[in-house]
Each structure stands twice: as C-alpha cells, then as structure tokens.
N, C-alpha and C positions, 0 to 999 in steps of 0.2 A: 353872167357865166364868164366867170374867169378863165382866160386862156393863156396856157403855159407855153413859152417860145421855147423851142428847142434849138441850140446849137445845130447848125447843119452837119459840123465832123462829128460831132458824138451821137446826131441821130444814125449817121451810116455808122459808127463803129456796132451801136445796138442793135442797129441792122442785123451783123452780119454777125454778133452774137447771139441772135435769136436765129438764124438760120443754122448756125453748128448747132445748140442746143438741138433745133428739130431734129438734126439731120443726125445724130448722135442717139436721139433719143429712136428714131426710124431704126435705125442698123441696130441697137440694143433687140425691139421688136421684131425684124426681122431674123436674127440670129436665133431670136428665143422660138421664132414659128418653126424654123426645119431644123433646128440643132445648128448649123453651122452658120457662120458668115457667109454668104456668097461670094467675095474677096478672097476669102483669107483659107487658106490651107488647113485641112482638119489638122490640129496638135500645132500648129504654129502661132496659134491666137496667143497676141499678149499675154503677160499675168496680173488677173485685176488689182492684187497687192502690190505695195512697194517692197522693192528686194528690200534683204535684210543688211542692217547695217554690221560691218565686221570689227569688231576692235583688235587690233597688230597686237595692241598691248594685253590683250587682255591674257591672266596666268594659265587660263584652261586649256588654252591654245598652246602653250610651252611645254618643251621634256622637262620633265621634273630631273632635277639635280640631279646630276650621277646617272641619268638612264641615257641609252643609243640607242638608235634605230636599227632597226634588223636590216640583216645583210639582203641585200640585193639578192634577186629570184627571177630566171629568167621560165615565161612561162612555157607550160610543157606544151609542145604544137601535135598535133595526133594526125596523121595520112594514112588512110586506107585506102588499097587498091585492089577488086575482088573482078576476078574474070567472068566472063560474060552469064555463064552458068552457074559460077556461085562457088566451084568448085573447090578453089584456093583464093584465099584473101591473105594479103599483106597489109601487115598494118605499120607506120614505122612510129616512133616518140624522137625526142630528144633523147632519150636512154636506150632505148629498145626495139628491137624488130622481134616481129612475131607473125610467122607463117604460120595460118590454118590450113589443112584439107581435111575436105569431107571424108568420112568413112567408107563411102557407095566408092570414090577413087581410089583408096586402098587397097580395100579388102572385101571379100563377100558378102553376103548377109548373115551376123549374127555367129562371124567368126573374126581371128585374127592373125588368118596368111593373107601375107602383101601377095595382092597383086603382078600380073606382069610389067602393068601401067605404072606400077606406084615406085619404081624404082627412081626410070627419070627426074619424077616431081620431088622426091628425097634427096638427090644427086646436086639438084639444083641449089637448092635447101644447101646444102652441104658448103656449095661453093660460095655460096653469101656467107657463110659459118667464118670459110676461110678467108676471104674480102675482109670482111672485119676483125679479121685476127680476136675472136671471142674464144674465150679459155672455159666458160660456163655456158652451158646450155640446157633449156629447161624443156623437157618433152612430157606434155600432160594429155591425156586422154580422156574424152566426156561422149555420153551415150545420151539418147533421149529419155523420155520418165517413162516408155513401153517398159515392161519386167520388172521383175524386183531389183531392187537398191545391190542387193548383195551380186547379184548376176551382172549387174551395170557396173558396180565397181571389178570385178576380175575380170570384165571383156575391155574395159576401158586402161588397164594399165598392161594386159597382154599385147593391146595394140599398139600403146607406147612404146612397151618395152622392143615391139617388132620395129618399129621406125628407129628406134635409138640405135639398135644392131646394125642397119645399114646406115645411120651417120657414122657412127663410131667407125667401119671397115671405111669408110668417105674419107674422112678424116684421118685416120690413121694417125690420131698425133695422142702423146700419154700424158701434156699436157690439159689438154678438153677431159672437163669432168658434167657428169650430167645428174639430172637431179629429173626421175622419171616417177611421177605419179598418174593417179586412175580415178578419175571423180563423178563415174556415172553420169545421173543427170542435174550433177550440182553446175551453176553455173550456167545456164542455158543463152546462148545469143541470141534465140526468138523465139515466137512460140511454139510451145510443145502441142498444143490445139489442134494444130494443123499439118498434114505430112509434110509440107514446104517449110515449114517452122523446124519436126523432127529431123528433116532431112540437113539441115545448119548446124541443130545442135551435136550430131553425131559426128566429130571429127578427132582431128589430133593436131593440137599446138606445140610450135616450136617457136622457142624464144631465146634471146640471145642478147648481150649487149651490143649498144652502138659504138664504133668508133672512128668511122671511117662517113662521110657525108656522102 
C-alpha cells in the first residue's frame, strides 16, 4: 500500500477548511429547520446574491440632453389632535388648518339651530382664523348615511350656514370670504355601520390656510 504524506501545514489548512464547510452546512440546515438563523435577527440576514454592479457611465442613468429635474418639494406633514370624547378634532398640515366639530356638540338631533354651548367652540375657531390671518374659509357640513340623501344635503348645508354666520359675526372682516357647502353622507371619516362611527361622521368642518407656525 502506498502512503501519501501530507505536509503538516497543508493538513492544518485542509482541516480548517473542512470545519468551515461543515459549520456552513450545519448553519444552513439549522436555518432551514426553523425558518431563521439562531444568531441573526429576522430580516437582517445577508443577501445570498452578489450586489449588482452599477456602471456610473451608463447612458440610461443620465438625464436626456435638455431635461431638468423637477423642483424640490416639501413633503406634507399632517398633525391631528382630537379631544378625549372625539367631539372636536384639529388637523394641521403645511398648508391648512381644519377643525371638525361633531354635530351633537353644536346642534340638537336633526336640527340646524346652534346650542348655547356651541358659540364658545366656534369663537375659538374664529380666534385661530385671526391668528393665521386667513381670508378664505371653507365651512362644510356632513351627516351620517341614515335618512335620504336629499334630506342629508339640506341639513348639512343648513348646519354649515349656521356655523358660518357665527364665524362671520366674530371675525367682522369684509376681506374674509366663505365657501359653504353641505355634503350629506359623502366623505365619511368613520364606519357608518356603528353608532360611534355615525357620530363622528355627523360633523361640521372649518378649513382655512395656514400662515403662522
């Protein structure tokens, strides 16, 4: 029998390589057994494929001659604050401020006559309009989906008109113009299949441009 003698240094390298391959195979089996690697958090595993090499001189990565990039745009950031009972909600974006008041806070059931407690809430909105120096104000009324659409349109418009009347008196500014509309059950903000949802949908919204931080 012929014996092949292996250099001790080469034997050590081969042994290390054998251990490395065995460890890799074991790790692969363990990973497949439970779906994750025991030492790597899910979603952080390295990709099995090599990264794609990108040629910076590729003509498809360059703008055509004469083309320009679009003007930079600030992303719109929305902030929503709602009181604990959900009776009043304030929504701020980069461009607008919107107050939404539930109808129950302002009116009796199926009525467009403002309650005694309604004026203070509307006055607070008027103060914010003054602060923002807004001259264009939208007042939109909404109902739930109970009853006919025609009745909802009439009621939501009457309620919007009632809120607009108080705002106009409080602002007392001929430069302020109003856009008043009634949308009935259109544009719900909650599920009309529950009373809690319908309560949120019965509302009047007041929106105006945001000019002050």
